[in-house]
N, C-alpha and C positions, 0 to 999 in steps of 0.2 A: 527893047529891054526884056530881060528874062522874067517869066512869070514866077515870081518867088513862091507864091502859094502853091502852085503846081509842083515846083521842084521840091518843096518841103514835104508835100504829101507823098510824092513818089519816093523820096529818100526814106521817109518813115516806113512806108510799106515794104520797101526793099530790105531795110534792116530788120524789120519785124519778121518777114517771111524767110529771107535767105540766111540771116545771121542769128535768128531766134532770139533777138534782143527785145526787151520790153521798153519801148520808147515813150517818154513823157512828152517831149517836145523837140521840134527841129526849128532852127532859126538860121536863115540864109540872108546875106546882105541884099538890100534893095538897090535898084539902080544899076544892076549888072548889065552891061551891053552885050548883045549877041555877037561875039567875034570868035570865029573858029580858032581853037587852040588856046583860048583864054581860060584861066583857072580862077576859081574862087573857093572860099572856105565857109562851110556851114558848121554850126555848133549843134550837137545832138545831146540832149539830156536824157539819160536812161532812168528807169524807175528805181534802180538801186542807188541813185544819187550821183553816179559817175557821169562825167561829161566826155564826149569824144569830139574830135575835130575831123571833118570829112572834107577832103579836097576833091572838087568836081572839075572836069574839063569839058568845055563846050565842043561838041563834035561837028556841028554844021550850022547853017543859017536858019535851020528850023528849031534851034535852041535845044537839040537833043544833047544830053550830057551823060558822062560816065564817071564813076568813082576812080580816082587815081591814087588816093591814099586815105586810109582809115586809121586813126590813131587816138591815143589818149589826149587829155587836155594839156599835158606837159610837153607834147611834141611840137 
């Protein structure tokens, strides 16, 4: 299973540093199996009250992931 806490922390740090976003919280689904090529969606709540959906793809059996899509809540 994916370490949800680790992914949430990494995603928050990535958005804060690379995107210059002020992140209030990140929530990813629990129970995600580590399967190369699988995708899952996390919700990101920004300090301005907006929510973004971030699609992540699992790269390998080590549960490394990368962002495939970053969008608003309505996407």
